[in-house]
C-alpha positions as a Markdown table, in Angstrom:
| # | Residue | x | y | z |
|---|---|---|---|---|
| 1 | Unk | -105.3 | 203.0 | 111.3 |
| 2 | Unk | -101.9 | 203.0 | 109.8 |
| 3 | Unk | -99.8 | 205.9 | 111.2 |
| 4 | Unk | -99.1 | 207.4 | 107.8 |
| 5 | Unk | -102.8 | 207.3 | 106.8 |
| 6 | Unk | -103.7 | 208.9 | 110.2 |
| 7 | Unk | -101.3 | 211.8 | 109.6 |
| 8 | Unk | -102.6 | 212.2 | 106.1 |
| 9 | Unk | -106.2 | 212.4 | 107.3 |
| 10 | Unk | -105.2 | 214.9 | 109.9 |
| 11 | Unk | -103.5 | 217.2 | 107.4 |
| 12 | Unk | -106.5 | 216.9 | 105.0 |
| 13 | Unk | -109.2 | 217.6 | 107.6 |
| 14 | Unk | -107.8 | 219.5 | 110.6 |
| 15 | Unk | -109.3 | 223.0 | 111.2 |
| 16 | Unk | -106.0 | 224.0 | 112.9 |
| 17 | Unk | -104.3 | 224.3 | 109.6 |
| 18 | Unk | -105.0 | 227.8 | 108.2 |
| 19 | Unk | -106.7 | 228.1 | 104.9 |
| 20 | Unk | -105.0 | 229.9 | 102.1 |
| 21 | Unk | -106.0 | 233.6 | 101.9 |
| 22 | Unk | -108.9 | 234.2 | 99.6 |
| 23 | Unk | -106.8 | 236.3 | 97.2 |
| 24 | Unk | -104.8 | 233.2 | 96.3 |
| 25 | Unk | -107.8 | 231.1 | 95.5 |
| 26 | Unk | -109.4 | 234.0 | 93.5 |
| 27 | Unk | -106.2 | 234.8 | 91.5 |
| 28 | Unk | -105.6 | 231.1 | 90.9 |
| 29 | Unk | -109.1 | 230.8 | 89.4 |
| 30 | Unk | -108.9 | 234.0 | 87.4 |
| 31 | Unk | -105.5 | 233.2 | 85.8 |
| 32 | Unk | -106.8 | 229.9 | 84.6 |
| 33 | Unk | -109.5 | 231.5 | 82.5 |
| 34 | Unk | -108.7 | 232.6 | 79.0 |
| 35 | Unk | -111.1 | 235.6 | 78.9 |
| 36 | Unk | -109.7 | 237.3 | 82.0 |
| 37 | Unk | -107.7 | 240.5 | 81.4 |
| 38 | Unk | -104.9 | 242.0 | 83.4 |
| 39 | Unk | -107.3 | 244.8 | 84.4 |
| 40 | Unk | -109.7 | 242.3 | 85.9 |
| 41 | Unk | -106.9 | 240.7 | 88.0 |
| 42 | Unk | -105.6 | 244.1 | 89.0 |
| 43 | Unk | -109.0 | 245.0 | 90.4 |
| 44 | Unk | -108.8 | 242.0 | 92.7 |
| 45 | Unk | -105.2 | 242.5 | 93.8 |
| 46 | Unk | -105.8 | 246.2 | 94.5 |
| 47 | Unk | -108.1 | 245.1 | 97.3 |
| 48 | Unk | -105.0 | 244.0 | 99.3 |
| 49 | Unk | -102.4 | 246.6 | 99.9 |
| 50 | Unk | -99.7 | 244.1 | 100.9 |
| 51 | Unk | -100.2 | 242.1 | 97.7 |
| 52 | Unk | -100.2 | 245.2 | 95.6 |
| 53 | Unk | -96.8 | 246.2 | 97.1 |
| 54 | Unk | -95.3 | 242.7 | 96.5 |
| 55 | Unk | -96.5 | 242.6 | 92.9 |
| 56 | Unk | -95.1 | 246.0 | 92.0 |
| 57 | Unk | -91.8 | 245.1 | 93.7 |
| 58 | Unk | -91.5 | 241.9 | 91.7 |
| 59 | Unk | -92.3 | 243.8 | 88.4 |
| 60 | Unk | -89.6 | 246.3 | 89.1 |
| 61 | Unk | -86.9 | 243.8 | 90.0 |
| 62 | Unk | -83.7 | 243.5 | 88.1 |
| 63 | Unk | -85.0 | 240.5 | 86.2 |
| 64 | Unk | -87.4 | 242.8 | 84.2 |
| 65 | Unk | -85.0 | 245.7 | 83.9 |
| 66 | Unk | -85.1 | 245.4 | 80.1 |
| 67 | Unk | -88.4 | 247.2 | 80.2 |
| 68 | Unk | -86.5 | 250.4 | 81.0 |
| 69 | Unk | -89.2 | 252.1 | 83.0 |
| 70 | Unk | -90.6 | 252.0 | 86.5 |
| 71 | Unk | -93.8 | 249.9 | 86.7 |
| 72 | Unk | -96.3 | 252.0 | 88.7 |
| 73 | Unk | -99.6 | 250.3 | 88.1 |
| 74 | Unk | -100.8 | 246.8 | 89.0 |
| 75 | Unk | -102.2 | 246.3 | 85.5 |
| 76 | Unk | -98.8 | 247.0 | 83.9 |
| 77 | Unk | -97.1 | 244.8 | 86.5 |
| 78 | Unk | -99.4 | 241.9 | 85.5 |
| 79 | Unk | -98.6 | 242.4 | 81.8 |
| 80 | Unk | -94.8 | 242.5 | 82.5 |
| 81 | Unk | -94.9 | 239.5 | 84.8 |
| 82 | Unk | -97.5 | 237.3 | 83.0 |
| 83 | Unk | -100.2 | 235.2 | 84.7 |
| 84 | Unk | -97.9 | 232.4 | 85.8 |
| 85 | Unk | -95.4 | 234.8 | 87.6 |
| 86 | Unk | -98.4 | 236.6 | 89.2 |
| 87 | Unk | -99.5 | 233.3 | 90.7 |
| 88 | Unk | -96.0 | 232.8 | 92.1 |
| 89 | Unk | -96.0 | 236.3 | 93.7 |
| 90 | Unk | -99.4 | 235.7 | 95.2 |
| 91 | Unk | -98.3 | 232.3 | 96.7 |
| 92 | Unk | -95.3 | 233.8 | 98.3 |
| 93 | Unk | -97.4 | 236.6 | 99.9 |
| 94 | Unk | -100.1 | 234.1 | 101.0 |
| 95 | Unk | -97.6 | 231.7 | 102.7 |
| 96 | Unk | -96.2 | 234.7 | 104.6 |
| 97 | Unk | -99.7 | 235.4 | 105.9 |
| 98 | Unk | -100.2 | 231.7 | 106.9 |
| 99 | Unk | -96.9 | 231.5 | 108.6 |
| 100 | Unk | -97.9 | 234.5 | 110.8 |
| 101 | Unk | -100.9 | 232.4 | 112.0 |
| 102 | Unk | -98.8 | 229.3 | 112.8 |
| 103 | Unk | -96.4 | 230.7 | 115.4 |
| 104 | Unk | -98.1 | 229.2 | 118.5 |
| 105 | Unk | -95.7 | 226.4 | 119.8 |
| 106 | Unk | -93.1 | 228.2 | 121.9 |
| 107 | Unk | -90.9 | 225.1 | 121.7 |
| 108 | Unk | -90.7 | 225.5 | 117.9 |
| 109 | Unk | -88.1 | 228.1 | 116.9 |
| 110 | Unk | -90.3 | 230.0 | 114.4 |
| 111 | Unk | -87.7 | 232.7 | 113.8 |
| 112 | Unk | -85.1 | 230.1 | 112.8 |
| 113 | Unk | -87.6 | 228.3 | 110.6 |
| 114 | Unk | -88.8 | 231.5 | 108.8 |
| 115 | Unk | -85.3 | 232.9 | 108.4 |
| 116 | Unk | -84.0 | 229.6 | 106.8 |
| 117 | Unk | -87.1 | 229.5 | 104.5 |
| 118 | Unk | -86.4 | 233.1 | 103.4 |
| 119 | Unk | -82.7 | 232.4 | 103.0 |
| 120 | Unk | -83.4 | 229.4 | 100.9 |
| 121 | Unk | -85.8 | 231.3 | 98.7 |
| 122 | Unk | -83.3 | 234.1 | 98.2 |
| 123 | Unk | -80.5 | 231.7 | 97.4 |
| 124 | Unk | -82.8 | 229.9 | 94.9 |
| 125 | Unk | -83.6 | 233.2 | 93.2 |
| 126 | Unk | -79.9 | 234.1 | 92.9 |
| 127 | Unk | -79.1 | 230.6 | 91.6 |
| 128 | Unk | -81.9 | 230.8 | 89.1 |
| 129 | Unk | -80.5 | 234.0 | 87.7 |
| 130 | Unk | -77.1 | 232.4 | 87.3 |
| 131 | Unk | -78.2 | 229.2 | 85.6 |
| 132 | Unk | -80.8 | 230.9 | 83.3 |
| 133 | Unk | -83.8 | 229.3 | 85.0 |
| 134 | Unk | -86.9 | 231.0 | 83.5 |
| 135 | Unk | -88.5 | 232.3 | 86.7 |
| 136 | Unk | -86.6 | 233.7 | 89.6 |
| 137 | Unk | -89.8 | 234.3 | 91.5 |
| 138 | Unk | -90.9 | 230.7 | 91.1 |
| 139 | Unk | -87.5 | 229.6 | 92.5 |
| 140 | Unk | -87.9 | 232.0 | 95.4 |
| 141 | Unk | -91.4 | 230.7 | 96.3 |
| 142 | Unk | -90.2 | 227.1 | 96.0 |
| 143 | Unk | -87.4 | 227.9 | 98.5 |
| 144 | Unk | -89.8 | 229.7 | 100.8 |
| 145 | Unk | -92.1 | 226.6 | 100.8 |
| 146 | Unk | -89.7 | 223.7 | 100.8 |
| 147 | Unk | -89.9 | 223.0 | 104.5 |
| 148 | Unk | -93.6 | 223.7 | 105.1 |
| 149 | Unk | -93.9 | 220.1 | 106.4 |
| 150 | Unk | -91.6 | 221.0 | 109.3 |
| 151 | Unk | -93.9 | 223.9 | 110.2 |
| 152 | Unk | -96.9 | 221.5 | 110.4 |
| 153 | Unk | -95.0 | 219.0 | 112.5 |
| 154 | Unk | -93.7 | 221.8 | 114.8 |
| 155 | Unk | -97.1 | 223.5 | 115.2 |
| 156 | Unk | -99.8 | 220.8 | 114.9 |
| 157 | Unk | -98.0 | 217.6 | 116.1 |
| 158 | Unk | -96.5 | 218.8 | 119.4 |
| 159 | Unk | -95.8 | 215.4 | 121.0 |
| 160 | Unk | -94.3 | 214.0 | 117.9 |
| 161 | Unk | -92.2 | 217.1 | 117.4 |
| 162 | Unk | -90.7 | 216.7 | 120.8 |
| 163 | Unk | -89.8 | 213.1 | 120.0 |
| 164 | Unk | -88.2 | 214.1 | 116.7 |
| 165 | Unk | -86.2 | 216.8 | 118.4 |
| 166 | Unk | -85.0 | 214.3 | 121.0 |
| 167 | Unk | -83.7 | 211.9 | 118.3 |
| 168 | Unk | -82.0 | 214.8 | 116.4 |
| 169 | Unk | -80.2 | 215.7 | 119.7 |
| 170 | Unk | -79.0 | 212.1 | 119.8 |
| 171 | Unk | -77.4 | 212.5 | 116.4 |
| 172 | Unk | -80.0 | 211.5 | 113.8 |
| 173 | Unk | -80.6 | 213.7 | 110.8 |
| 174 | Unk | -84.0 | 215.4 | 110.4 |
| 175 | Unk | -85.2 | 212.8 | 107.9 |
| 176 | Unk | -84.0 | 209.9 | 110.0 |
| 177 | Unk | -85.6 | 211.3 | 113.1 |
| 178 | Unk | -88.9 | 212.0 | 111.4 |
| 179 | Unk | -89.1 | 208.6 | 109.7 |
| 180 | Unk | -88.3 | 206.9 | 113.0 |
| 181 | Unk | -91.1 | 208.7 | 114.9 |
| 182 | Unk | -93.7 | 209.4 | 112.2 |
| 183 | Unk | -92.9 | 206.7 | 109.6 |
| 184 | Unk | -92.6 | 209.5 | 107.0 |
| 185 | Unk | -90.9 | 212.8 | 106.8 |
| 186 | Unk | -91.6 | 216.5 | 106.3 |
| 187 | Unk | -91.4 | 216.2 | 102.6 |
| 188 | Unk | -94.4 | 213.9 | 102.5 |
| 189 | Unk | -96.4 | 216.0 | 104.9 |
| 190 | Unk | -95.4 | 219.2 | 103.1 |
| 191 | Unk | -96.8 | 217.8 | 99.8 |
| 192 | Unk | -100.1 | 216.9 | 101.5 |
| 193 | Unk | -100.4 | 220.5 | 102.8 |
| 194 | Unk | -99.5 | 221.9 | 99.4 |
| 195 | Unk | -102.2 | 219.8 | 97.8 |
| 196 | Unk | -104.8 | 221.0 | 100.3 |
| 197 | Unk | -103.8 | 224.6 | 99.4 |
| 198 | Unk | -104.1 | 223.9 | 95.6 |
| 199 | Unk | -100.4 | 224.7 | 94.8 |
| 200 | Unk | -99.1 | 224.1 | 91.3 |
| 201 | Unk | -97.8 | 220.6 | 90.4 |
| 202 | Unk | -94.2 | 221.7 | 90.1 |
| 203 | Unk | -94.2 | 223.0 | 93.7 |
| 204 | Unk | -95.6 | 219.7 | 94.9 |
| 205 | Unk | -92.6 | 218.0 | 93.3 |
| 206 | Unk | -90.1 | 220.4 | 94.9 |
| 207 | Unk | -91.6 | 220.1 | 98.4 |
| 208 | Unk | -91.7 | 216.3 | 98.3 |
| 209 | Unk | -88.3 | 215.8 | 96.6 |
| 210 | Unk | -86.0 | 218.6 | 97.8 |
| 211 | Unk | -83.7 | 216.2 | 99.7 |
| 212 | Unk | -83.3 | 214.1 | 96.6 |
| 213 | Unk | -83.4 | 210.9 | 98.7 |
| 214 | Unk | -84.2 | 208.7 | 95.6 |
| 215 | Unk | -81.4 | 210.1 | 93.5 |
| 216 | Unk | -77.7 | 209.5 | 93.4 |
| 217 | Unk | -75.5 | 212.5 | 94.5 |
| 218 | Unk | -74.6 | 213.5 | 90.9 |
| 219 | Unk | -77.9 | 212.4 | 89.3 |
| 220 | Unk | -80.0 | 215.3 | 88.1 |
| 221 | Unk | -83.7 | 215.4 | 88.9 |
| 222 | Unk | -86.2 | 215.5 | 86.0 |
| 223 | Unk | -87.3 | 218.8 | 87.5 |
| 224 | Unk | -84.6 | 221.3 | 87.5 |
| 225 | Unk | -86.2 | 223.3 | 90.2 |
| 226 | Unk | -85.8 | 220.4 | 92.6 |
| 227 | Unk | -82.0 | 220.6 | 92.1 |
| 228 | Unk | -82.0 | 224.3 | 92.5 |
| 229 | Unk | -83.8 | 224.1 | 95.8 |
| 230 | Unk | -81.5 | 221.2 | 96.9 |
| 231 | Unk | -78.5 | 223.4 | 96.4 |
| 232 | Unk | -80.2 | 226.5 | 97.8 |
| 233 | Unk | -81.3 | 224.7 | 100.9 |
| 234 | Unk | -77.7 | 223.8 | 101.8 |
| 235 | Unk | -76.3 | 227.1 | 100.6 |
| 236 | Unk | -78.6 | 228.9 | 103.1 |
| 237 | Unk | -76.8 | 227.1 | 105.9 |
| 238 | Unk | -73.5 | 228.7 | 104.9 |
| 239 | Unk | -74.4 | 232.0 | 106.4 |
| 240 | Unk | -75.5 | 230.3 | 109.6 |
| 241 | Unk | -72.5 | 228.1 | 110.2 |
| 242 | Unk | -71.4 | 228.3 | 113.8 |
| 243 | Unk | -67.7 | 227.6 | 113.3 |
| 244 | Unk | -65.0 | 227.3 | 110.7 |
| 245 | Unk | -65.0 | 223.5 | 110.6 |
| 246 | Unk | -68.8 | 223.4 | 110.0 |
| 247 | Unk | -68.5 | 226.1 | 107.4 |
| 248 | Unk | -65.9 | 224.4 | 105.3 |
| 249 | Unk | -67.8 | 221.1 | 105.4 |
| 250 | Unk | -71.0 | 222.8 | 104.1 |
| 251 | Unk | -69.0 | 224.8 | 101.5 |
| 252 | Unk | -67.3 | 221.7 | 100.0 |
| 253 | Unk | -70.5 | 219.7 | 99.8 |
| 254 | Unk | -72.5 | 222.5 | 98.4 |
| 255 | Unk | -70.0 | 223.6 | 95.8 |
| 256 | Unk | -69.8 | 220.0 | 94.5 |
| 257 | Unk | -73.6 | 219.7 | 94.4 |
| 258 | Unk | -73.9 | 223.0 | 92.7 |
| 259 | Unk | -71.4 | 222.1 | 90.0 |
| 260 | Unk | -72.7 | 218.6 | 89.2 |
| 261 | Unk | -76.4 | 219.3 | 89.4 |
| 262 | Unk | -76.5 | 222.9 | 88.0 |
| 263 | Unk | -73.1 | 223.5 | 86.2 |
| 264 | Unk | -72.3 | 226.3 | 88.7 |
| 265 | Unk | -68.6 | 227.1 | 88.9 |
| 266 | Unk | -66.9 | 227.7 | 92.2 |
| 267 | Unk | -66.4 | 231.4 | 91.2 |
| 268 | Unk | -70.1 | 231.8 | 90.5 |
| 269 | Unk | -71.0 | 229.9 | 93.6 |
| 270 | Unk | -68.9 | 232.2 | 95.7 |
| 271 | Unk | -70.3 | 235.3 | 94.1 |
| 272 | Unk | -73.8 | 234.2 | 95.0 |
| 273 | Unk | -72.9 | 233.3 | 98.6 |
| 274 | Unk | -71.1 | 236.6 | 99.1 |
| 275 | Unk | -74.3 | 238.4 | 98.0 |
| 276 | Unk | -76.6 | 236.2 | 100.0 |
| 277 | Unk | -76.5 | 237.9 | 103.3 |
| 278 | Unk | -77.4 | 241.4 | 102.0 |
| 279 | Unk | -80.2 | 239.9 | 99.9 |
| 280 | Unk | -81.6 | 238.0 | 102.9 |
| 281 | Unk | -81.5 | 241.3 | 104.9 |
| 282 | Unk | -83.7 | 242.9 | 102.3 |
| 283 | Unk | -86.2 | 240.1 | 102.3 |
| 284 | Unk | -86.4 | 240.1 | 106.1 |
| 285 | Unk | -87.2 | 243.8 | 105.9 |
| 286 | Unk | -89.8 | 243.2 | 103.2 |
| 287 | Unk | -91.6 | 240.2 | 104.8 |
| 288 | Unk | -91.3 | 240.2 | 108.6 |
| 289 | Unk | -92.4 | 239.3 | 111.1 |
| 290 | Unk | -89.1 | 238.1 | 112.4 |
| 291 | Unk | -86.7 | 239.1 | 115.1 |
| 292 | Unk | -83.1 | 238.4 | 114.1 |
| 293 | Unk | -79.9 | 240.2 | 114.4 |
| 294 | Unk | -78.5 | 240.3 | 110.9 |
| 295 | Unk | -75.0 | 240.7 | 112.3 |
| 296 | Unk | -75.3 | 237.1 | 113.5 |
| 297 | Unk | -75.2 | 235.9 | 109.9 |
| 298 | Unk | -71.8 | 234.9 | 108.6 |
| 299 | Unk | -70.1 | 237.1 | 106.1 |
| 300 | Unk | -68.4 | 234.6 | 103.8 |
| 301 | Unk | -64.8 | 235.4 | 102.8 |
| 302 | Unk | -62.5 | 232.8 | 101.2 |
């Protein structure tokens, strides 16, 4: 069997890949029905304390400050957010639960993976607010999920993961190493996983295209969220840069990408990056489970 087809079959059938929490499947089904009310959905969400907390937090975020009151009930939160945004919040919560179950390969740096995912999500949310993208929560979830294919490789394909890491150590990029070993990359695998978990179509496009391999550097994607995540992915690396030379290289490339793809000025870009560390700290506290010394993250001053 062709290697690509073999990997696809594994992703689609393996019992080692956790199933999405029942609450996601239930909320997905309910929010697609025209006769379902906010109260009906609230009854389902209230069965899960963690989900209840996440939903109320989202409804009380600055994005919805125009409502000028604290949202204290799940029903009100659903009305404020709308069904589409509720689905985004539930997906984010569900993927956190799944990630907890996939931390078994000790050679895979789970903390690093999860921290980068969170940081990309946070950066995407901040970018979305600055470029008037309709849903900051959708951007956050897309950032959280963009590298899910890497998690599958690192946790379910141990031999291949070691081979990929060896080639990266020899100087290849992630995509080059994955294509050399697997004949595909984490974007493709991530899309197959997202399809198995019944994620929305837009998230499938983001997961499978966030490296923009088929596009020219200044060519915009037909899906704006793809470009937001492409910028956020690189931006997240700014606060992890190990030295000044590496930092300046990332900064230059990311500023240029942010301007040409999203129209983000250098001043706005810098304002986002300066806020990024503190916002990541809050998400680490909200989500867990992760052990990281936040002082290790770079404070950006230019």
